[in-house]
C-alpha positions, -999 to 999 in steps of 0.1 A, spaced: -215 706 18 -226 740 8 -256 728 -6 -268 717 27 -294 739 41 -297 744 78 -330 728 85 -330 744 126 -314 780 142 -297 769 175 -282 795 191 -242 804 195 -243 791 231 -260 762 228 -243 752 189 -210 759 205 -220 731 239 -229 704 221 -200 704 193 -178 701 228 -204 679 236 -199 655 204 -160 665 199 -156 653 242 -178 618 230 -154 613 202 -124 619 222 -140 592 255 -142 567 230 -111 572 214 -87 584 239 -101 572 270 -109 535 254 -87 532 223 -113 527 198 -109 530 162 -126 560 152 -153 547 129 -170 536 161 -173 569 181 -178 589 150 -209 566 143 -221 574 178 -218 609 170 -241 604 143 -268 585 166 -265 618 189 -265 646 158 -296 624 144 -313 621 180 -309 660 183 -324 663 151 -353 642 156 -358 659 192 -358 698 172 -384 686 147 -358 677 116 -371 658 96 -352 621 93 -357 629 53 -337 657 60 -316 645 79 -307 613 58 -302 636 26 -277 660 44 -259 624 50 -259 615 16 -244 645 7 -218 651 29 -208 614 20 -215 622 -13 -192 650 -18 -161 622 -10 -162 603 -41 -135 620 -56 -117 614 -30 -127 580 -29 -123 571 -66 -84 584 -61 -83 561 -31 -94 534 -51 -61 543 -75 -37 548 -48 -48 515 -35 -39 496 -71 -5 522 -78 11 511 -44 9 477 -56 13 479 -88 46 500 -82 57 477 -62 56 444 -82 69 471 -112 101 475 -83 91 512 -85 89 522 -48 115 496 -39 143 508 -57 129 545 -45 138 528 -10 174 513 -23 186 552 -28 171 562 2 191 539 22 221 543 1 226 582 18 226 568 50 262 560 47 270 595 43 277 624 73 254 645 96 235 614 109 204 634 122 199 649 91 201 622 68 179 603 89 152 630 84 169 633 42 164 591 46 125 587 58 113 616 37 124 599 4 113 567 17 80 584 33 73 602 -2 81 569 -18 50 548 2 31 579 11 28 566 51 39 580 77 35 556 103 50 524 73 80 548 72 84 546 111 76 511 115 101 498 95 126 518 82 124 539 116 133 507 136 162 503 120 169 542 125 165 539 159 187 509 165 217 526 140 212 554 172 214 530 201 244 515 183 265 544 180 255 563 214 240 590 194 206 606 206 176 584 208 154 614 212 167 633 180 167 606 160 132 595 166 123 636 162 143 629 125 126 601 117 86 617 127 100 652 107 110 630 76 79 608 77 55 638 77 72 656 50 67 620 32 34 617 41 28 653 31 39 658 -7 36 624 -20 9 620 -43 0 582 -26 -6 602 3 -41 593 17 -42 627 36 -26 646 12 -55 631 -12 -82 642 17 -72 675 19 -69 680 -20 -101 669 -23 -123 678 9 -119 715 -9 -123 705 -44 -84 712 -59 -66 686 -82 -39 669 -62 -11 679 -82 -20 719 -79 -21 712 -38 12 693 -41 26 723 -60 13 747 -35 21 732 2 58 734 -15 56 768 -8 56 766 29 71 727 30 102 731 15 111 762 35 102 742 64 128 714 54 153 731 48 155 749 77 153 715 95 178 699 77 200 721 89 192 723 122 191 687 125 229 691 106 239 711 133 232 687 160 246 659 142 278 642 151 310 649 125 314 614 115 304 592 91 286 559 101 277 531 82 255 501 100 252 466 91 210 472 95 213 491 68 234 467 49 206 440 57 178 460 45 194 468 12 203 434 7 173 418 10 155 444 -12 182 433 -42 173 399 -36 138 401 -38 136 405 -72 117 435 -86 145 466 -86 156 468 -126 165 496 -146 123 501 -161 114 502 -123 120 538 -127 95 540 -156 63 545 -137 75 574 -110 88 588 -147 55 586 -162 38 601 -133 60 630 -134 57 634 -174 15 635 -171 18 658 -142 38 687 -161 8 674 -188 -15 684 -161 -36 654 -167 -56 653 -137 -46 627 -107 -70 601 -113 -57 597 -149 -26 600 -139 -22 577 -114 -43 551 -132 -19 556 -167 12 545 -139 -6 518 -125 -10 507 -156 25 516 -171 40 493 -139 16 467 -137 29 456 -180 63 465 -166 55 438 -138 47 415 -161 79 414 -191 101 425 -170 96 409 -133 75 376 -149 42 384 -128 18 361 -148 -8 382 -158 -32 361 -137 -19 376 -104 -22 412 -116 -62 415 -102 -57 400 -72 -23 420 -66 -42 449 -78 -72 435 -49 -51 425 -18 -21 441 -25 18 427 -29 33 401 1 70 401 5 85 367 8 125 378 14 145 364 41 139 395 61 110 402 76 112 437 85 117 442 45 85 420 42 68 448 62 79 476 40 73 465 6 40 441 19 11 464 11 -8 482 -15 -42 466 -30 -77 481 -29 -82 462 4 -60 483 17 -80 516 14 -118 500 27 -100 517 66 -101 555 50 -123 550 27 -152 539 55 -135 570 79 -138 593 51 -178 585 42 -189 582 81 -171 618 89 -185 636 57 -218 620 67 -214 631 101 -205 669 89 -235 673 67 -254 662 98 -236 695 114 -248 714 89 -289 705 88 -291 707 123 -275 744 120 -247 736 143 -221 742 121 -236 773 103 -245 790 134 -207 790 141 -198 802 105 -219 829 108 -196 842 136 -167 833 127 -176 850 92 -182 882 111 -154 880 129 -128 869 107 -119 894 81 -79 896 80 -59 872 60 -38 865 81 -64 860 110 -86 833 89 -54 815 79 -46 813 118 -76 806 133 -77 778 102 -44 760 116 -58 766 156 -88 749 143 -71 715 128 -43 720 156 -77 720 183 -90 689 167 -59 670 172 -60 676 206 -90 671 217 -100 638 192 -66 627 184 -74 622 149 -57 637 118 -84 631 91 -109 643 114 -87 673 117 -85 681 78 -123 671 77 -141 694 101 -115 722 97 -114 719 60 -160 723 60 -161 749 82 -132 773 68 -145 772 32 -174 793 30 -152 814 53 -120 816 27 -148 821 -5 -161 846 11 -126 863 21 -111 858 -16 -90 833 -3 -78 803 -27 -91 769 -23 -53 759 -26 -50 783 8 -73 759 26 -59 729 15 -27 740 19 -35 751 54 -54 718 67 -20 699 67 7 724 74 -19 725 105 -32 692 104 -13 662 92 14 671 112 4 679 144 -11 644 149 25 628 158 31 655 188 0 648 210 9 619 232 -29 603 229 -35 609 193 -38 580 163 -3 589 151 12 594 187 1 561 202 16 541 175 49 563 171 60 558 204 48 520 205 69 515 177 97 534 183 98 524 222 103 567 222 73 584 245 62 613 224 67 641 244 107 630 245 110 634 206 84 665 206 109 690 210 132 677 181 106 672 153 113 704 139 96 693 109 62 689 125 66 719 145 73 745 122 53 738 92 21 752 112 46 784 126 56 790 91 20 785 72 5 809 96 35 837 93 36 835 55 5 817 44 -10 849 37 16 863 8 -1 832 -11 -32 831 0 -51 858 -23 -72 851 -55 
């Protein structure tokens, strides 16, 4: 959005007051009324249009700014389309089910909390969705904890930590794609770069969960049910690993994310036809509407019924609305005025990264929405990073470290409300034990400056 020219120059006080007002409006509708984020953002767009017209900014300029803002999301939009296809094709080729089986097979070993963390991390990477991981495998693991008198609070913390580690590190994740695209970083370069802070947070969290874990080895019928049901679906075959291997090879040869995901999707679909005997005529339907599981075990059906272009429309609409909203913040001069003040005061690398993290956390706390946390913070700090000579990768990494993983720790946030409901564990109960989510922003603030310079 750097190309959007401000048509009005409000004072800093007016800019801050108006921004707080807009945040309050969005927060009221999302937190107070429980509305989906699309509607409050659309209302905020109406308010900004009214503000612009009141200050003699032409409607044409406002409309152009919305178009430029939304246009900056097209790279992410096309990636989201391919991700929808990839998830459905990986499902019918057995790639995602075989990754789930691998993860679930680990749960029979010792160190219960640490293994819960590792399993949800593996499944989170394979699904690319923290909420899906939590609502399916997470529910089973909470059941295990209750059956063996383990701490439900620590188990929930391990589930949330693992699910959001997977969400951060998965090329299938919408937030990971959004964070990389919003600042113009290649998806796989972004994932490689966030590993500098994410892997240390994972290792430290794993050690803490291992120390807190019971010492005995446990096996549970719930996990066996999942494994039996996944096997009975008939999707798993040795060839199910091929689409993942192809994606890794494409990454090694540094193909773009769009091409890598597209090639893997096509290979997975060919395997589904040749090995799993899906009719060719069903493939376009599955690419659009996703795959629907038909096992005798409903929790597994929930796990494997996903994917398709259709599943991406919610996210795509939200991204387009949020970036149109961002375009209006620029053309009305509200964000440029705040940026100028920040740029004059933020000089040191660590203070810039700390301010980025604080902003991302603040949006999560006040609005409760991780997409907006990434979008608004990314747009606010992009110019500051450029002028300070910091890499775009440092910005995209900070957006994930302090934006994506903080949302489940806010009781009134989208993720917080959802997780508390499905696990039947209040946010404030599992919050002290969501070690990975707590460590990520701390590590990025303390050590992120070392790898932020160009």
